[in-house]
C-alpha positions as CSV (number, residue, x, y, z in Angstrom):
1,X,-2.8,22.7,-21.2
2,X,-3.8,25.4,-19.0
3,X,-2.7,24.5,-15.0
4,X,-5.5,24.0,-13.0
5,X,-5.7,26.0,-9.9
6,X,-3.7,24.4,-7.1
7,X,-6.9,25.2,-3.7
8,X,-6.6,22.4,-1.3
9,X,-5.0,19.3,-1.2
10,X,-6.6,17.4,-2.9
11,X,-5.5,19.4,-6.2
12,X,-1.9,17.8,-5.4
13,X,-1.1,15.3,-8.0
14,X,1.3,14.7,-5.5
15,X,-2.0,14.3,-3.2
16,X,-4.1,11.5,-6.1
17,X,-0.8,9.5,-6.4
18,X,-0.5,8.8,-2.9
19,X,-4.1,7.8,-2.2
20,X,-4.1,6.2,-5.1
21,X,-1.4,3.7,-3.6
22,X,-3.4,3.2,0.0
23,X,-6.3,2.2,-2.3
24,X,-3.3,-0.4,-4.4
25,X,-1.8,-1.9,-0.6
26,X,-4.6,-2.4,0.9
27,X,-6.2,-4.6,-1.7
28,X,-2.8,-6.7,-1.8
29,X,-2.0,-6.9,2.1
30,X,-6.8,-7.7,1.8
31,X,-6.3,-11.5,0.9
32,X,-3.2,-14.0,-0.1
33,X,-0.1,-14.2,3.4
34,X,0.1,-10.6,4.1
35,X,-2.9,-10.8,4.8
36,X,-2.4,-12.8,7.8
37,X,0.7,-11.7,8.5
38,X,-1.0,-8.7,10.7
39,X,2.2,-7.1,11.8
40,X,3.9,-6.4,8.7
41,X,0.2,-5.8,7.1
42,X,-0.8,-3.6,9.4
43,X,2.7,-1.3,9.1
44,X,2.4,-1.3,5.8
45,X,-1.1,0.6,5.3
46,X,-0.1,2.6,8.3
47,X,2.8,4.0,6.5
48,X,0.7,3.9,3.0
49,X,-2.0,5.4,4.6
50,X,0.6,7.8,6.4
51,X,2.2,9.7,2.5
52,X,-1.2,11.4,2.2
53,X,-2.4,12.1,5.5
54,X,1.0,14.8,5.9
55,X,0.9,15.5,2.5
56,X,-2.8,17.1,3.3
57,X,-1.7,17.7,7.4
58,X,1.0,20.4,5.9
59,X,-0.6,21.2,3.0
60,X,-3.7,22.7,5.8
61,X,-1.1,24.1,8.4
62,X,-0.2,28.2,8.1
63,X,3.0,28.5,7.5
64,X,5.1,27.2,5.0
65,X,8.4,26.0,6.7
66,X,4.8,23.2,8.5
67,X,4.1,21.9,5.1
68,X,8.2,21.0,4.4
69,X,7.9,19.9,7.7
70,X,5.3,17.4,6.8
71,X,6.5,17.0,3.3
72,X,9.7,14.8,4.9
73,X,7.4,13.0,7.2
74,X,5.2,11.7,3.7
75,X,9.3,11.8,1.5
76,X,10.1,8.8,4.5
77,X,6.7,7.5,4.8
78,X,7.3,6.2,1.3
79,X,10.5,5.8,2.5
80,X,9.2,2.1,4.7
81,X,7.0,1.7,2.3
82,X,9.5,0.6,0.3
83,X,11.2,-1.1,2.5
84,X,8.4,-3.3,3.9
85,X,7.4,-4.3,0.0
86,X,10.6,-5.3,-0.2
87,X,10.9,-7.3,3.9
88,X,6.9,-8.3,1.4
89,X,8.7,-9.7,-1.8
90,X,11.6,-11.4,0.0
91,X,9.7,-14.1,2.3
92,X,7.3,-14.6,0.2
93,X,4.0,-12.6,0.3
94,X,4.5,-10.5,-3.1
95,X,5.1,-11.9,-6.0
96,X,7.5,-10.4,-7.6
97,X,5.7,-7.8,-10.3
98,X,3.2,-6.7,-8.1
99,X,6.4,-5.5,-6.6
100,X,7.8,-3.9,-9.0
101,X,4.5,-1.7,-9.7
102,X,4.4,-0.9,-6.1
103,X,8.2,-0.6,-6.0
104,X,7.8,2.4,-8.3
105,X,4.6,3.9,-7.2
106,X,6.5,4.4,-4.4
107,X,9.8,6.1,-6.4
108,X,7.6,7.6,-8.2
109,X,5.8,9.8,-4.8
110,X,9.1,9.8,-3.1
111,X,10.7,11.8,-6.2
112,X,6.7,14.4,-6.4
113,X,7.7,14.5,-2.6
114,X,12.2,15.8,-4.0
115,X,10.5,18.5,-5.5
116,X,7.4,19.6,-3.7
117,X,10.6,20.2,-0.8
118,X,13.4,21.6,-3.3
119,X,10.1,24.3,-5.1
120,X,9.3,24.9,-1.1
121,X,13.2,24.7,0.3
122,X,13.8,27.6,-2.7
123,X,11.2,29.4,-2.0
124,X,12.1,29.3,2.4
125,X,16.1,31.0,0.8
């Protein structure tokens, strides 16, 4: 299988997965109890949007070191999403199944970001 050349941040698998998570978070927060808790809903949405946005912003920078910083911000936001999802589960806003699926997506993103961060760290040595 031929690997596609990465020319824009939209080509990055990790960015694409980030957008998918954002879409799922927006769908889940659109209705039900969670939609009425404006603070939690907004924080969850902002944290999820922050993941692909930081990846994109870092990719567009001129230095690998700056890109690395933005990947770290994105990874932090993935952790924030997982924490907020847990809050939503604990207060009864999310079903266990929905929580597990979203948590899994956020964990996958964290792992992908970790791999990219480690790879960039190696190339900067």
